[in-house]
C-alpha positions in Angstrom: 136.5 120.7 158.0 139.3 121.3 155.5 141.0 118.6 153.4 144.3 118.7 155.5 142.3 118.1 158.6 140.4 115.2 157.0 143.7 113.7 155.7 145.2 113.9 159.2 142.1 112.3 160.8 142.1 109.5 158.2 145.8 108.9 158.7 145.3 108.8 162.4 142.5 106.2 161.9 144.7 104.1 159.7 147.5 104.3 162.2 145.2 103.3 165.1 143.8 100.4 163.1 147.3 99.3 162.0 148.3 99.0 165.7 145.0 97.9 167.2 144.2 95.0 164.9 147.5 93.1 165.5 147.4 94.0 169.3 143.8 92.7 169.6 144.7 89.5 167.7 147.8 88.9 169.9 145.7 89.4 173.1 142.9 87.1 171.8 145.4 84.4 170.8 146.8 84.5 174.3 143.6 83.6 175.9 144.0 80.1 177.3 140.4 79.3 178.1 138.6 78.9 174.8 135.0 79.8 174.2 132.6 77.1 173.2 130.6 78.3 170.2 130.0 74.8 168.8 131.7 72.3 166.5 131.2 74.6 163.4 134.2 76.6 164.5 136.5 73.6 163.7 135.6 74.2 160.0 136.9 77.8 160.1 140.5 77.0 159.0 139.0 75.6 155.8 137.0 78.8 155.3 140.1 80.8 156.0 142.0 78.8 153.4 139.2 79.4 150.9 139.2 83.1 151.7 142.9 83.4 151.1 142.6 81.5 147.9 139.8 83.8 146.6 141.7 86.9 147.8 144.7 85.8 145.8 142.5 85.3 142.7 140.9 88.7 143.2 144.2 90.5 143.7 145.5 89.0 140.4 142.2 89.9 138.7 142.4 93.4 140.1 146.0 93.9 138.7 145.0 92.5 135.3 142.0 94.8 135.2 144.1 97.8 136.1 146.7 97.0 133.5 143.9 96.7 130.9 142.4 100.0 131.9 139.3 98.4 133.3 139.1 100.6 136.4 135.6 99.6 137.4 136.6 95.9 137.4 139.8 96.8 139.2 137.8 98.6 141.9 135.4 95.7 142.3 138.1 93.1 142.5 140.2 95.1 145.0 137.2 96.1 147.1 136.1 92.5 147.2 139.7 91.4 148.2 139.7 94.1 150.9 136.3 93.0 152.2 137.5 89.4 152.3 140.3 90.6 154.5 137.7 91.7 157.1 135.9 88.4 156.8 139.2 86.6 157.2 140.0 88.6 160.4 136.6 87.7 161.9 137.0 84.0 161.0 140.7 83.9 162.3 139.8 85.5 165.6 136.7 83.3 166.1 138.7 80.2 165.4 141.5 81.1 167.8 139.0 82.2 170.5 137.3 78.8 170.3 140.1 76.3 169.4 143.6 75.7 170.5 146.3 76.4 167.9 147.2 73.5 165.7 150.8 72.4 165.8 152.6 71.5 162.6 153.3 67.7 162.7 155.9 67.6 159.9 159.6 67.2 160.5 162.9 67.8 158.9 163.1 70.0 155.9 159.3 70.3 155.7 159.2 71.7 159.2 161.9 74.3 158.3 160.0 75.2 155.1 156.7 75.5 157.0 158.1 77.8 159.7 160.0 79.9 157.2 156.8 80.5 155.2 154.7 81.0 158.3 157.1 83.5 159.9 157.4 85.5 156.6 153.6 85.4 156.2 152.9 86.7 159.7 155.7 89.3 159.6 154.6 90.7 156.2 150.9 90.6 157.2 151.8 93.2 159.9 153.8 95.3 157.4 151.0 95.2 154.7 148.1 96.1 156.9 148.9 99.9 157.1 149.9 99.9 153.4 146.6 98.3 152.3 144.6 100.6 154.6 146.2 103.6 153.1 145.9 102.4 149.5 142.2 101.7 150.1 141.7 105.1 151.8 143.5 107.0 148.9 141.4 105.1 146.3 138.2 105.9 148.2 139.1 109.6 148.5 140.1 109.7 144.8 143.7 110.5 145.6 144.8 108.3 142.7 148.4 109.5 142.5 148.9 108.7 146.2 147.0 105.4 145.8 149.3 104.3 142.9 152.4 105.2 144.9 151.5 103.1 147.9 149.8 100.3 145.9 153.2 99.8 144.1 154.5 98.5 147.5 151.3 97.2 149.1 150.1 95.0 146.2 153.1 92.6 146.0 153.2 92.2 149.7 149.5 91.7 150.0 149.6 89.1 147.2 152.5 87.3 148.9 150.7 87.3 152.3 147.5 86.0 150.7 149.3 83.2 148.7 151.4 82.1 151.6 148.2 82.0 153.7 147.0 79.4 151.2 150.4 77.5 151.4 150.4 77.6 155.2 146.8 76.2 155.2 147.7 73.4 152.8 150.8 72.5 154.8 149.0 72.4 158.2 145.6 71.1 157.2 146.5 67.4 157.6 147.1 68.1 161.3 143.7 69.7 162.2 141.9 67.7 164.8 145.1 65.8 165.8 145.7 67.6 169.1 
């Protein structure tokens, strides 16, 4: 198979994943009857908050390593951040399959801030998914010029999504277990 055909197949896979992952999450979130996998699932939001925190740290470390020319460290940090994204997705889906969504209990300005951050976080998480998948694919296939071009856009959005994930967690965490 020639490289053009491989590129087309990889692009198709990225496009399918970019549409399928959010679609599956929406469908799973819409399931009203929750699975009972045990009380441990109530701890998943805390794991998700930790995953987002670690992802943010790894993204910053990856950028610093890249700027310092430490490509191996950059690859390790970014691959670790990417892998944590997969772990995040499993934890997120598992939590929402087993627990009702937690409502934000704040009011006034805090409520407006929370929903502004949450909506931007969710919207940009949909935007960044295909960008990160492409950046990762280009890095894996040693298409460094293409990787750099897309990473220029993917990185700041990914960092924003990761950091706002931490912020959303911190803002809603007082309301876990309160109905």
